[in-house]
Phi, psi and omega in degrees: 000317183298330181296318179295317179296316180298318179296314180300314181295317180299314181292323178296330179265007176054049178246144172274166177299322180296313179299316181294318177303318178296319182296325183256002174080036176224167178287155177303320182294324177294315179296320177303325176296328177294314182288336178270353184062024172271347174226144176261129179292134177292162184304318182297325178286324176298320179294317178299315180297318180298318178293318180300317182268355183056050175229171177273156174299323177303321179295314180300319182281354179083015180279343176216153176262000178264114183286346186287112180292339181285335180298319180298319179293321179297319183295337179293337180276350180269181178279069182285145175268130180255119181285142174210114176051041178089350179261150175256116183256133176272165176304324179296322179289333181281339182305310178299325179295317177299317180297318178296316180297322178296318178297315182296315182288329178293324181285342181268359181269000000 
């Protein structure tokens, strides 16, 4: 999935593989490997690409279809469900867990 997104983003920004490689500090052939999915981009390069294109890393990886990186930050302020071991936890459900963690960490200092 990431190969299609990277190709789409590169073309939308009218960049060649060589130009993009120069922008992120890798060889054209290395970047070509990302688009061919014969190489996986390391996290530091994914972050650079996300910033360059003003999208989230999740969008590049195909974890979301919304390219706006700011949407994810906004959603953190809502009643987001946090998955844990198959359960969906609301912020209210996490409050007691946070209190326990504060007690545990306070006792270890």
